[in-house]
C-alpha distance (Angstrom), angle and dihedral (degrees) to the residues before:
residue distance angle dihedral
M1 . . .
P2 3.91 . .
V3 3.72 122.9 .
E4 3.85 119.2 -130.6
V5 3.74 120.1 -158.2
V6 3.83 125.8 -162.8
T7 3.88 122.3 -170.1
V8 3.76 114.5 -135.4
P9 3.79 113.0 -167.2
C10 3.87 111.6 -141.9
L11 3.79 137.2 -176.9
S12 3.80 110.1 -13.2
D13 3.77 101.5 -45.7
N14 3.79 108.2 -4.2
Y15 3.76 127.6 117.6
A16 3.79 129.0 -151.0
Y17 3.74 119.3 -176.0
L18 3.84 129.9 -147.8
V19 3.85 110.3 -145.5
K20 3.79 114.1 -163.2
S21 3.76 129.1 -171.7
G22 3.83 121.5 160.8
D23 3.80 108.1 -46.1
S24 3.76 94.7 -21.4
C25 3.85 124.3 90.7
A26 3.80 127.1 179.3
V27 3.83 130.8 -174.9
V28 3.73 120.4 -143.0
D29 3.90 117.9 -143.1
P30 3.78 102.1 -15.0
S31 3.74 103.8 -164.2
E32 3.80 91.0 -178.1
A33 3.73 131.8 12.1
G34 3.82 102.8 -137.3
P35 3.86 101.3 71.8
V36 3.79 89.6 41.8
A37 3.72 93.4 51.5
A38 3.76 91.5 47.8
A39 3.86 93.7 50.2
L40 3.83 89.0 50.1
A41 3.85 92.3 49.4
A42 3.82 92.1 48.5
R43 3.79 88.0 59.7
S44 3.75 98.6 34.2
W45 3.83 87.9 -121.5
Q46 3.92 123.2 154.9
L47 3.72 117.3 -142.9
S48 3.73 117.5 -126.4
H49 3.84 104.5 166.3
I50 3.84 140.8 25.6
L51 3.71 116.7 -154.3
N52 3.79 123.8 -160.0
T53 3.81 124.3 -167.6
H54 3.84 91.4 -168.8
H55 3.83 143.8 -11.6
H56 3.72 103.9 -97.6
L57 3.92 114.3 126.1
D58 3.85 91.9 -122.1
H59 3.81 87.4 63.4
T60 3.79 101.1 35.4
G61 3.80 103.9 30.3
G62 3.86 94.1 107.1
N63 3.74 96.7 44.2
L64 3.77 100.5 100.0
A65 3.87 97.0 40.7
L66 3.78 91.3 48.7
K67 3.68 93.0 45.9
A68 3.73 91.1 51.5
Q69 3.73 93.1 48.2
F70 3.76 99.9 45.3
G71 3.84 104.6 18.6
A72 3.86 87.4 -122.7
K73 3.81 120.3 169.5
V74 3.77 116.8 -120.9
V75 3.70 117.7 -132.2
G76 3.87 121.3 -168.8
P77 3.78 146.1 136.1
G78 3.82 109.6 -44.7
K79 3.63 92.1 -153.9
D80 3.80 91.3 60.9
A81 3.71 97.5 32.9
A82 3.89 94.8 131.5
R83 3.83 88.1 66.5
I84 3.81 98.6 48.2
P85 3.73 111.8 91.0
G86 3.75 113.3 -126.8
I87 3.85 96.9 -5.9
D88 3.74 117.9 179.2
I89 3.73 103.2 168.5
G90 3.79 124.1 39.4
V91 3.82 115.1 -159.6
D92 3.83 137.9 -174.5
E93 3.81 141.1 170.2
N94 3.79 92.3 -80.1
C95 3.78 100.3 51.5
G96 3.77 100.7 30.5
W97 3.82 113.4 -180.0
E98 3.82 141.7 -107.6
F99 3.80 124.8 -127.3
S100 3.85 121.2 -173.4
G101 3.78 91.6 -29.9
H102 3.94 93.4 -44.0
K103 3.70 119.1 120.8
V104 3.78 106.7 -129.0
Q105 3.76 117.4 -150.6
V106 3.79 111.4 -146.3
L107 3.82 113.5 -156.8
E108 3.90 117.0 -165.8
V109 3.77 105.7 -138.3
P110 3.77 110.1 171.6
A111 3.78 129.0 179.3
H112 3.88 104.0 79.8
T113 3.81 81.9 58.9
R114 3.72 126.4 -6.3
G115 3.89 92.8 -114.7
A116 3.84 100.5 40.8
I117 3.78 115.2 144.0
A118 3.77 136.1 178.1
F119 3.79 126.7 -142.1
V120 3.80 119.2 -141.0
M121 3.82 119.8 -171.8
G122 3.83 135.3 148.7
G123 3.81 92.8 -0.4
N124 3.74 93.8 -51.5
A125 3.80 127.8 112.8
F126 3.81 122.6 -157.4
T127 3.79 101.3 -158.9
G128 3.86 102.6 173.4
D129 3.73 110.3 -163.7
T130 3.80 98.0 -24.8
L131 3.80 100.7 81.1
F132 3.79 118.7 22.9
A133 3.86 127.6 -177.2
L134 3.85 98.6 -84.3
G135 3.84 92.5 -5.4
C136 3.72 152.2 42.9
G137 3.78 140.3 -128.2
R138 3.79 126.2 -81.9
L139 3.83 117.4 -101.8
F140 3.76 99.3 -109.1
E141 3.78 96.7 148.9
G142 3.81 104.6 15.0
D143 3.75 142.7 34.3
A144 3.82 137.1 -110.8
A145 3.78 94.7 -82.9
M146 3.75 92.9 52.9
M147 3.78 94.8 49.3
W148 3.76 91.2 46.0
A149 3.74 91.4 53.5
S150 3.81 90.4 47.8
L151 3.78 91.6 50.7
R152 3.83 91.4 49.9
K153 3.78 88.8 56.3
L154 3.79 88.6 55.9
M155 3.77 92.5 44.1
A156 3.83 89.1 58.5
L157 3.78 90.0 66.6
P158 3.85 116.9 102.3
D159 3.85 114.0 -79.6
A160 3.82 90.2 -118.0
T161 3.82 94.2 58.6
K162 3.76 110.1 120.9
I163 3.69 116.7 -127.9
Y164 3.78 122.2 -139.2
C165 3.77 113.6 -178.8
G166 3.81 137.0 -175.1
H167 3.81 102.6 -107.9
E168 3.82 145.9 29.1
Y169 3.74 98.7 -118.4
T170 3.78 96.6 128.4
K171 3.84 102.2 115.2
N172 3.86 94.5 50.2
N173 3.76 88.7 44.8
G174 3.56 93.6 52.7
R175 3.73 95.1 50.1
F176 3.74 89.2 52.7
A177 3.84 90.6 49.0
L178 3.76 90.3 54.1
T179 3.86 89.8 57.8
L180 3.79 89.9 61.6
E181 3.92 100.8 34.0
P182 3.80 110.3 22.9
G183 3.75 92.3 155.2
N184 3.81 94.4 60.5
A185 3.80 104.0 115.1
A186 3.84 93.4 -165.6
L187 3.79 90.1 54.0
Q188 3.74 93.7 47.3
A189 3.89 89.8 51.4
R190 3.75 91.9 47.9
M191 3.83 92.6 52.5
K192 3.71 93.0 46.1
D193 3.84 94.8 57.4
L194 3.84 97.7 31.8
P195 3.80 110.6 149.7
A196 3.85 123.1 -144.5
M197 3.88 90.2 -109.5
T198 3.69 110.8 40.0
M199 3.79 104.8 -176.6
P200 2.94 128.1 145.9
S201 3.73 108.7 41.0
D202 3.77 120.2 168.9
M203 3.79 133.5 -131.1
A204 3.90 95.4 -109.6
L205 3.86 90.4 54.9
E206 3.77 91.4 48.0
K207 3.75 94.0 50.5
A208 3.88 90.5 48.6
T209 3.86 95.0 48.2
N210 3.78 115.6 13.8
P211 3.76 110.0 98.4
F212 3.84 93.5 -154.0
L213 3.87 89.0 63.6
R214 3.84 92.6 42.2
V215 3.62 104.4 70.7
D216 3.79 91.3 132.8
S217 3.84 90.2 59.0
R218 3.97 110.7 122.2
E219 3.72 91.0 -148.0
I220 3.75 95.6 51.0
R221 3.80 91.9 47.1
E222 3.82 89.5 50.4
S223 3.84 92.2 47.5
L224 3.84 85.9 53.9
G225 3.84 96.6 41.7
M226 3.86 86.7 -124.9
Q227 3.75 103.3 118.5
S228 3.77 96.5 145.9
A229 3.78 102.3 30.3
G230 3.78 125.3 116.9
D231 3.76 122.2 -95.2
T232 3.82 95.2 -107.8
E233 3.74 91.1 50.2
V234 3.82 91.0 52.2
F235 3.71 92.6 47.4
G236 3.84 90.4 50.8
E237 3.73 93.9 52.8
I238 3.84 90.8 48.1
R239 3.93 87.6 53.2
N240 3.73 92.4 46.0
R241 3.78 92.3 51.8
K242 3.75 92.7 45.5
D243 3.79 89.5 52.8
S244 3.76 92.4 61.6
Y245 3.82 97.4 34.1
């Protein structure tokens, strides 16, 4: 049974996602209830599950209102259950999850928060604030080594995997990427034709253009003056520079 994904813009730059399969419908990272409820009503869909990638309010703010309205079950990182509003089902890499007959892969991807997870189902990866289009999340509860390990887990997904992230930061991320790798033809082409709403991306495109996944790029290393540094050190310097960009 196919999985249908609908992007729901929320707040000023957040994305929630409706994920429909058969009679079941989940929402990923509802920062607010109103736009999600409106998107459901427009399609006459009923919400069965609420999926959270991490505890931040701009990803969980709609949990309780949507749960009250629809009776939906909240699914989130079991290791961070205390910070997930209304959580019913805690998941991790070992247990995974099942949605409407689909095996859902759960990847533990800490660093932005210590309990961050990604949901992978039907060729789609919901990466929250760990992997962005042309970027990655800030290291609020982890360090560079932790985030690099988390990104490597995501990079191991098939190239065709569609990437749905938590925010529309792509234009700014791309401008930063060009400061490090201006000679990257794939990056130049992506920025030239960038639409207003950039979801989904895919893993092949991210590996070709996202500087946080390209620590082995000779041009990036030369831009940083880190030709012989280790991958984690290069990643950490890219993150530091983006923090002050």
